[in-house]
N, C-alpha and C positions, 0 to 999 in steps of 0.2 A: 526488410526495415520496416515497411508502412506496418505489420502487424506491431512491431516491438513500440512503434509510435500511439499505436493504438492501447497498445496494454499500459505505458507511460501514463495515457489519460485516464486508463481506469485507476492506477495507483495514484496520480494526484485527486482525484473525484474522490475515492473512499479515504483519504485521508483529510481531504475538508469534509466530507460528512462526518467521520470521527471526530474532527475538533469542534464540530457544530454539536455533537451528541452531549459532549459536556456541558456545553451553554444552553442547550434545551430544559437543560433541569428537569429530565425527566419527560421532556414532551410536555412541558405545562408552559414554556413558551413559543408560541407560535412561528415566529420566523426561524429562529433557530433548529426549530423540528422540519420546517419543511426545506430548510438548506439539507438535512440528515436524508430524507427522504429522497429530495432529487439526485443528491452526490451519491447515495447509495443506488438508485435508479443506474445511474449513468454506468459507476464503476463495473457494475455485474453486465450490463448489456456490454458495454466494451470488453469485459474480460470476454464474456462469449464469441463477441467478433475473432478475437485472437485464437478461440479453441480451432476454429476451422485449419490454422497453419502450426500452430505452437503447440507439443505435446501438453497437455493438460494439469502433469506433474510438474512440468518444468513451469509452465506460465505463472500456475498457483505458488511455488516455489517463491519465484521473483517477484511478484504481487504482495503477497503476504511480508515477504523478506524486505522490499522496499518499503512498504508499506509501515513497517515496524519501526523502520529508522526514521523515516519522513515524519510519524505521529511523535515517536520522539521528541527528535528538533520541536516539534509544533509546543510540545509540553514543557520546554525546555523554556521556547521565547514567550509564548504564552501564557503560561500558567506557574511560569518559575519553578518548574520539576527537575531538579538537575540530578541525574543517573549517578550513580555511586561506580566506583571502580570493578566490581563483577558483573554490572549492568552493560558498562560500555565495554569491557572485554565479549560480553555476551552477543552485544549487538556487530561487533567485530566479527566475532564468530560469523555469525547471520550473514554479513557482506560478501565474507571467504566464501563460504559456501554457494551464494551467488556468482561470481564471479568463478569459482572450478567449475559448476556448472557449464556456465556458459563459453569457456574458453577451451575446457577439453572434455568437455561430454559430447558424445554423437547422439546423444538422445537429443539435446537441443536444437531448435529448428534455426539455421543461420544465413 
């Protein structure tokens, strides 16, 4: 369970870093750029820790899939970027894939 919490921290850090990436305006603004670097550094560090117990394919699938959904929500809230129906369907398919992996796969570390 601890490894999954560390993976969740990696996902949140990556989402914060990605959110700040847009605000950094191509790394021309100092503080958003600092948040990008710190967010990604923490994200990759935490992701690397989880790989001691969670298979790399599973960890990366969860990390990227949940991150995609979270950053889409950030885009909606902060930047008023509303996804259309095909995008929503795609996001639901990603979430479904993550659930299938974690509930039914023997590869996933529980």
